[in-house]
N, C-alpha and C positions, 0 to 999 in steps of 0.2 A: 669478567675475570680481571681482578686487580693486579697491578704491576708492583713488584717488590720495590721498597725504597732504595734509592741509590746507595751503593756501598754495601748492600747486604748480598751475600753470596747466593747464587741461584744454580740450579742443576745444569750441568753442561749440555744435557740433551733437551731440557725443558726450560727455557730461559724465563718463563713466567712463574716459576715455582722457587719459593725461598727454601734453602736447606742449610744445615750446618754439619752435615755428615759428608766426609770425604772418603773417596776410594783408597783403600789401604796400599794399592800398588802405584797409582799414578797421582794420588792426592787430589783429583778433580772433584768438585762438589757434586753430589748425587742425591736425587730425591727418593722417597720410598719405592716408587715404581721402578726405579733403576738400580736399586740395591740388590746385590747378589750375595748371599751368606757365603763366607769363606771360613777357612780354619781359624783365622783371626780377624774379626771385625767383618767389613763388607767390602766388596769390589763392584766396579761398574761393568756393564755388559761387554764393552770392548776389551777389557783386560781379561775377563773370564774366557771370552772367544779366543784371545791370543794365548792364554795358558793352555787351552785345549789343543791348539795347533802345535805347540812346542813340546807337549808331553809326549814321550816316546810310547808308541803303541805296544801292547803286550804281544809277545811272540811265542810260538811253540818251541819245543826243544830243538827243533830242526829249521828254525828261521821263518816259518810261516805265520801269518797273522792268525790269532785265535779266532775261530769261528763261533759266532754267537749261537748258531744253530747247526751243529755238525752233521746233521742229517739232510740238510737242504739240497746239497749238490747231488746226493744219492737219489733224492726224490725227483729232481729235474731229470736226471739220467733215465730213471724208471719211467717217467712220463714220456720222454722222447721215444723209448722202446715201445711203450704201450700205444702211442699214437700211430707209430709206423705199422704195428701190428693190426690196429683197426683198419688202416688204410689198405693193407694187403687183404684182409678179410672181406672188405667192401668191394674189392676189385677183382675177385676171382680166386682167392686163397692160393693154392699151389700153382694155379694157371695165371695168376696176376702178372702183369707186365712189370710191376714194381720189383718182383722177385728177380726177373731177368736183368733188370738194370741196376739193382742195389746189391745182389748177392755177388760173392767173390768167385770168379772164374778166370783161369789162366789165359784160355783162348776163347774166342768168340764162336757162337753157334748160330745157325739159322733156325728160328722158331716158327712153326706152323701149327695148324689145329691138331695135328697128330703126334707131335713131339718135336725133336730136334734133328736137324740135317747138318751133315759135315760138307760144307760147300763154302764158296767165297762170298764176301759181303756184297759184292756187286751182283752176283747171281741171286742172292737171297733177296736183295731189295727190289729185284725185278719181278719177283713173284707177287701174285695178286693177294694171297692171304698169309704171307709170310713176313717176318721182320727180323732184323739182326739184333741178337743178344750179345753185347760186346764182352770182351774179356780185358784183363789188365794189360795184356801184351798188345792189344789193339789200341790202347790209349785210355782206357777206363780206369785210370788210377784212383778215382773216387771209391771204387769198390773195395779198396783195402780198408777204408774207414766205414763206409755205409754198411757193409756186410756185418760189422760188429753191433749194429743197432737193428738188424733185421731178423725176425722170427716168423715162423708160419705155424708151428704146433703150439697149442696153448700150454702144454706141460713143459716144452723147452723154454718158453718165455717165463713160465711161473718159476721154475727152478732157478734160472739165471737171475731173475729180479729178487727172488728171496735171499740168494747168496749175496747179491749186491747190497741189499738192505742190512743184512747181518754184518758184513765186513766194512762197507763204505763208511759209515758214520765213525767207526773206531779209527779209521786211517785219516779221515779228515780232521778229527780232533787232535791227532798226533802230528800230522803234517802241515795242516792249514789248507784252505779251499784250493788255491792255485796249484800247490804241489801235488795234492790229491787228484785234481783233474788231470794234470800232466801225467800222473802214474797211470791213471785209468786209460786215457786215450793212447799213450805210447805203448802200453801193455797190449791193447787191442791191436795196434798196428804191428807189433812184434809177432803176435799170433797170426796175423793175415800174411806177413811176409814169409813166415814158416810154411803156411798153406800154399802160398804161391810157388815155393821151391819144391815142397815135398808131396803134394797132392796131384791127382790125376789132372792132366791139362784141360780136359773138357768137363771136369766135375764141378759142382756148384757147392759153395761152402757159406754158410751164414750162421749168426748167433753171437751173443755177447760173452760166450764161454772163455775166449782168450783173454778179455779184460778181467773177467772174474778170477781166472786162474792167476792172473798178474797180481791181483789184490792178495791171493793167498800166499804167493811167493814173497811179496813185500812184507806181509805180516811176519813170516818166518824170519826174514833178515832183521826186521826191527826188534822181534823178540830176542834174537840172539845178540843183538847189539846191546839191549837192556839187561841182559842176563836173566831173562825170564824163562819160564818152562814152556817150550813150544811143542811138547810131546803130543798133546791132544790135537793141535793144529796140523802137525805132520801126519798124524793118523787120519785126519779128515782129508788131507790131500791125497794119501795113499788110497783111501776108499774111492775118491773121485777118479783117480788114475785107473783103478781096477775097473770101475764103471765105464770109463772111456774105452777100455779094450774089450769089455764084456758085451756092451750094447752095440748092436749093428748101426752103421751110418753116423757114428760120432767122430768127429775130427780130432784125432789124437795129435795131429800136426799143429792145429790151433791151440790146443791146450798146452802142449809142450812149449811152443813159442811164447805163449802168454806167460807161462810160469817162469821160464828163464828171463824173459824180458822184465817182468815185474821184479824179480829178485835183483837184476842188475840196476834197474832204475832206483829201487829203494837203497841199494848200496851207495849209489851216488848221493842220494839225498841225506842219508844218516852218517856217512863216513867223511863228508866234506869238513874241512877244519874250520873251527868256530870263527877264526880271525877273518876269513875271507869266504865264508860259508856260501852266500848268495852267488858270488861270481863263479865259484867252483861248481855249484849245483847247476847253474845255467850252462856253463861250458860242458859239463858232463852230460846233461840231457840233450844238448845240442849235438854232441858227438854221437850219442845213441840215435838220434833222429837221422843224422847224416849217414850213419852206418846202415840203418834200415833202408834209406833212400838209395844208397849205393848198391845194396843187395838187390833191391827191386830192379834197378836199371840193368844190373848184370844178368839177372834171370830174364829179363825181357830180350836181351841180346841173344840169349840161347834159344829163345822161342821164335824169333823173327825169321 
């Protein structure tokens, strides 16, 4: 490889290559391999990278980053629900210990081969064939969230995941991935807190319905904010509410909590002033999370 004559400009990244082309931004000499086509002339790789870092990322109408694939988050959530369902099926279905540890229950119960016993944890764990299925008031706070990813009946899982797939991508496209995920999780938590307060103390509740109803409530709020026609969505919610009360063993408490929670969360996201939108959204969502935590602690004090 020959060395260019002294005084001849060479590429700043390849000193053995003679060149008479300069970067339009920094004016450093660049060889053909380093030339990056720009709106006018060519730029060097460093200037192109710097330009990408300084270009403001496109945002949704409510401050979130635009998702390249708005359905991805919903697919991940569906995958988590499906994996947990497969694990439950593989470990005993309705009798799986995963159900006892992941489902939402206000008070703990003693589980044995014949069902559940109302006794103390100490007496339960002393039994040969029994184990303690904890409740939230016993310290199993994780059940408030894990119950929203737990299903046993295939139809229950199928209906919830179908609704998630229909509603989720729309909301992710409108809100952005992080805000959509916050909406989904906080709506599920709101549904769980409502169940914790309003359901039977020894009852067991599970399913993603609270989160799904939260998505419905959010779409109504966003539709009203945009001045759209939400009549069909309200009708769909009405049908689901009717099914909630018509079908046995459906948690109206979780549906109600998720619906109200999702509407409140969406209101925080879409009504935040543009000038300080992110700060107001974070503060508002944090306040809702704190209120749900306070409600959980207060309910626990009434059960202890």
